[in-house]
C-alpha positions as CSV (number, residue, x, y, z in Angstrom):
1,X,-10.2,-26.3,14.2
2,X,-7.7,-25.3,16.5
3,X,-6.6,-21.5,17.7
4,X,-4.5,-21.7,14.5
5,X,-6.4,-22.8,12.7
6,X,-9.5,-20.4,13.6
7,X,-6.9,-17.3,13.5
8,X,-5.5,-18.4,9.4
9,X,-9.2,-18.7,8.4
10,X,-10.1,-15.2,9.8
11,X,-7.2,-13.2,8.0
12,X,-7.6,-14.9,5.6
13,X,-11.3,-13.8,4.9
14,X,-10.6,-10.9,6.3
15,X,-7.8,-10.5,3.3
16,X,-10.3,-11.6,1.4
17,X,-13.1,-8.9,1.8
18,X,-9.8,-6.3,1.3
19,X,-8.5,-7.6,-1.4
20,X,-12.3,-7.4,-2.9
21,X,-12.8,-3.7,-1.6
22,X,-9.4,-2.9,-3.4
23,X,-10.2,-4.5,-6.7
24,X,-13.5,-2.4,-6.6
25,X,-11.8,1.1,-6.4
26,X,-8.5,0.4,-8.4
27,X,-10.9,-1.2,-11.3
28,X,-13.0,2.6,-10.6
29,X,-9.7,4.0,-11.5
30,X,-8.6,1.8,-13.8
31,X,-5.6,1.4,-11.6
32,X,-4.1,-2.8,-10.8
33,X,-3.6,-4.0,-7.4
34,X,0.2,-3.2,-7.9
35,X,-0.6,0.3,-9.2
36,X,-2.9,1.5,-5.8
37,X,0.1,-0.2,-4.1
38,X,2.5,1.6,-6.2
39,X,0.7,5.1,-5.7
40,X,0.6,4.0,-1.6
41,X,4.2,3.5,-1.7
42,X,5.3,6.3,-3.2
43,X,3.4,9.1,-0.8
44,X,5.1,8.9,1.4
45,X,9.1,8.5,0.5
46,X,10.9,8.5,-2.7
47,X,12.8,4.6,-3.6
48,X,14.8,3.5,-5.7
49,X,13.8,1.5,-8.8
50,X,15.6,-1.0,-7.4
51,X,14.1,-0.4,-4.1
52,X,10.3,-0.7,-5.3
53,X,11.1,-3.5,-7.6
54,X,11.9,-5.7,-4.4
55,X,9.4,-4.3,-2.2
56,X,6.7,-5.0,-4.7
57,X,8.2,-8.2,-5.9
58,X,9.1,-7.8,-9.2
59,X,12.1,-8.0,-11.7
60,X,13.1,-5.2,-13.2
61,X,11.8,-5.4,-16.2
62,X,8.4,-5.8,-15.2
63,X,9.1,-2.5,-12.7
64,X,9.8,-0.4,-14.8
65,X,6.8,-1.3,-17.8
66,X,4.7,-0.8,-14.3
67,X,6.4,3.0,-13.6
68,X,6.5,4.1,-17.7
69,X,2.6,3.2,-17.8
70,X,1.9,4.8,-14.4
71,X,4.2,8.0,-15.8
72,X,2.2,8.1,-19.4
73,X,-1.2,8.7,-17.3
74,X,1.2,11.5,-15.0
75,X,0.9,9.8,-11.8
76,X,4.6,9.2,-10.8
77,X,7.9,10.5,-12.2
78,X,11.4,9.6,-12.7
79,X,14.7,11.6,-11.2
80,X,18.1,11.5,-10.3
81,X,18.1,11.2,-6.7
82,X,19.3,14.4,-4.7
83,X,21.5,12.1,-2.3
84,X,23.5,10.3,-5.6
85,X,23.1,11.4,-8.9
86,X,23.5,8.6,-10.3
87,X,21.0,6.6,-9.2
88,X,17.8,6.9,-10.4
89,X,14.4,7.4,-7.8
90,X,10.6,6.8,-8.4
91,X,8.1,10.0,-6.9
92,X,4.5,11.1,-7.1
93,X,3.4,13.7,-8.9
94,X,1.0,15.8,-7.8
95,X,-1.9,14.3,-10.0
96,X,-0.7,11.5,-8.6
97,X,-0.8,12.6,-5.0
98,X,-4.2,13.4,-5.5
99,X,-5.4,10.5,-6.7
100,X,-3.7,8.1,-4.2
101,X,-5.3,10.6,-1.8
102,X,-8.9,10.1,-3.3
103,X,-8.3,6.1,-3.4
104,X,-7.0,6.3,0.3
105,X,-10.9,8.1,1.2
106,X,-12.4,5.9,-0.9
107,X,-10.8,2.7,0.6
108,X,-11.7,4.4,4.4
109,X,-15.6,4.8,3.2
110,X,-15.4,0.8,1.7
111,X,-14.2,-0.8,5.2
112,X,-15.9,1.5,7.7
113,X,-18.8,-0.8,7.9
114,X,-16.3,-3.4,9.7
115,X,-14.0,-0.9,11.5
116,X,-16.9,1.1,12.9
117,X,-18.1,-2.6,14.9
118,X,-15.3,-1.7,16.6
119,X,-14.8,0.1,19.9
120,X,-11.8,2.5,19.6
121,X,-10.3,0.6,22.1
122,X,-10.0,-2.3,19.9
123,X,-9.7,-0.1,16.2
124,X,-6.6,0.9,18.3
125,X,-5.4,-3.6,19.4
126,X,-6.2,-4.4,16.1
127,X,-4.0,-2.0,14.3
128,X,-1.1,-2.4,16.8
129,X,-1.8,-6.4,16.1
130,X,-2.2,-5.7,12.4
131,X,0.7,-4.2,12.3
132,X,3.1,-6.3,13.9
133,X,1.7,-9.0,11.7
134,X,2.9,-7.0,8.7
135,X,6.5,-6.3,10.1
136,X,5.6,-2.6,10.2
137,X,5.9,-1.9,14.0
138,X,7.1,-3.3,16.7
139,X,5.6,-5.6,20.0
140,X,5.5,-2.1,22.2
141,X,3.4,-0.6,19.4
142,X,5.9,1.5,17.6
143,X,6.6,1.9,14.5
144,X,9.2,0.9,12.8
145,X,9.3,1.6,9.0
146,X,6.7,2.6,6.8
147,X,4.9,0.7,4.4
148,X,1.9,2.7,3.7
149,X,1.0,0.7,0.4
150,X,-3.3,2.2,0.3
């Protein structure tokens, strides 16, 4: 197995472990993985419906249904953009924000047995490398965009 194969294998194994945690915790709160991602994205931004659909890789009708279900639960709301009244934004409600915070804490606790194995310096390096791989950080470690997705 070459070094690239070993890297890909390690990334896949890690993603399976993380997805299992996200799936379990989401299920405990009656949330799908996509709903978890939606709440994570809305914690620090108020995107347009079209931008949200693009980021989540959903078509317009699927995105509308996702937001509608979250609205019925009181987790998100839609409203006119403060910058452009013709545009509809999606934003997290206080109830959604509280749930997102609770879920984030549960995810952190569930991943702690794995992340706590690393020394603080190694956690920082891994954070930077993963940010670089995911496109959310520059090589120097500075953040370009926040893609908080739980």
